[in-house]
N, C-alpha and C positions, 0 to 999 in steps of 0.2 A: 728732731729729724735725724736722718742718717748723717754720718760725718761729712760726706761729700756735699750734701745740701747745706750743711752748717757753715761752709767756707765762704759762702757768698755774702756780700756786704748788705747792710740794712737797706740801702737805697734800691738795690736790685729786688730785694724782698718786697719792699713797698710798691715798686713798679708792677710786680707780678700780682700782688694783692689788688692793685687798682685795675688790672686787666681782667680779673675774674668776672665771669658772666654772672649777671644778676638772676639768671634763670638756671641755676645749677641743676635742679631736678630735671628740667626738660632736656638739658644738654647731656645728662647721664644716659638717656634713652638712645640706643645706637641708631635708630631710624631718623633722628634729628641731626641734620648736617651742621648745625651751629656748633662751633668749637666751645668747649667749656672754659678755655683760656685763650688769650691772644698775646703773642710776644712780638714786640716791635722789630721791624726789619725782615720779618718772615711773611711770605704770601701763603695764605691758607687755601687749601682745596680739599673738599670732601670727596673721597672715592667711595661711591656706594658699593661697588664690588669689594667686599672685604671690610666695609665700614671703617675705612682708614681716614684719619685726619692727617693729611700730608702738608707739611710746612717747608717751603723752599726759601732759603736765604736770598734776599735781594739787596743787602747792604754790606759794606766792607767790614763792619763790626762782627759779622757772623760768617764771613767768607762766602761770597756769592756762589750759588749752586749747592752749597751744603744743605742737607735735608734732615728733618726730624719728623718722624711719623709716629702716630700712636693710635691704639685701638682701646676702647673701653668695654669691659665685660662685666657681667654679674660678679658679685664677690665670690671668692673661693676661700672658704674657711680653713682648708687644710692644704696649704702650699706643699708641693712635693718636689724637693730639690733633685731627686733622682730622675723624675720625669723631665725636668728642665735640662739636665745634663744629657739625657737621651735625645731630646729635640736638638740640642746643640751639636751632637754627633751627626744627626741626620742633615742638619744645615751644612756642616763641614763637608760631608760626603757629596751633597748636592753641588756645592761650589767647586770642589775638586774635580767632579765629573764634567762640569760645564765651563770651567775657566778657559779663557783663550790660551793658546800655546805660548809658553814663555812666562806665564803668570806665576808668581811665587806667593803662596798663601801661608799665613801664620795665624793660628787660632789660640786664643787665650784659654786659661783654665777657669771654668765657671766658679763664681763665688756667691756666697749667701751672706746677707746681713739681716739682722733682726733687732728691732727695738720695740718699745711698747705700742707704737702705732702702725709700723710697717714691717713687712718682710719683703726683701728685695733680692732677686737673683740677677746676676750680671755676667756678661761675657763680652769679649773683644775679638775682632777679626781684622786682619790686615791683608790687603791685596796689593802686590807690587807688580805692575804690568810691564811687559817686555819693552814698550816704548818709553818707559820712565815714569808713567803716571802711577799714582797711589790712591788707595781708598782705605780709610780707617772707619770701622763701624763699632759702635757700642750698642749692645742689645740688653734690654732690661725687662723684667716683669716685676711689677710693684703690686703687692697685696695689701689692700687697706680694708677697713671694716665694711664699707659700702660698695666698693668697686675693686676690680682687678684691672690693671693698666699694663699693656705691652707697649714699650717705647723703643724706637730704633733711631740712632743718630749716626749720620755718616758725613764725612768730609775728606778732602784730599790732605788735610792736616790733622794729626792725632789730637793735638791740644784743642783744636776747634770742635772736633766731634765730641770731646769731653765737655767743653764749656757749653756748647749748644744743648747737649743732653741735660746738663745741670739747670739751665734756664727753664726748660720744660718740666724737668723733674720737680723743681720747687713749686712751680705753678700748679702742676697736677696733684702733687701731694697736698698742697694747701686747699685746692678745690675739693679734693676727696674728703677733707675734714669738714667742709661746709655742708656736705650731704648728710651729716649726722643730724643737723638741725632742720633739714628739709622735710616737709610733711608728705 
């Protein structure tokens, strides 16, 4: 797996494997609100508009209020990094135009990683609000053989947004590999 996924300990990996749905093929279908994975400490809600699996942290280990959402799509056999960068520019323009007065925005440079199983595009965004609040967001698109996954993690702490993203990333990557055996 990608280097950021490989940093997690075996116990975490075993926990994610344990949480995988036994109905992987059914969960792949976007009309099924059942999540393909479950991560402890997060409350899951399926948002039918947009077919989004929204997960909100409810425990101190993942910082209450932090969110991780993901959408599952049909596989895209030809990931286009230029398209991803263009979408990220549009997202940046959207936030710049609608940010509350006094908000400072910082956008990362999109990155691409590829190994024999996955191609992953990633970008970061920081928002520093006039009142002192902060929001850190990590956006990813993961291309696997049987699915494409869009994942967004946000928190008021940068390390938390990253760690929560990694939790779901490992689970979703592992789940995506179980689809190879599904009939």
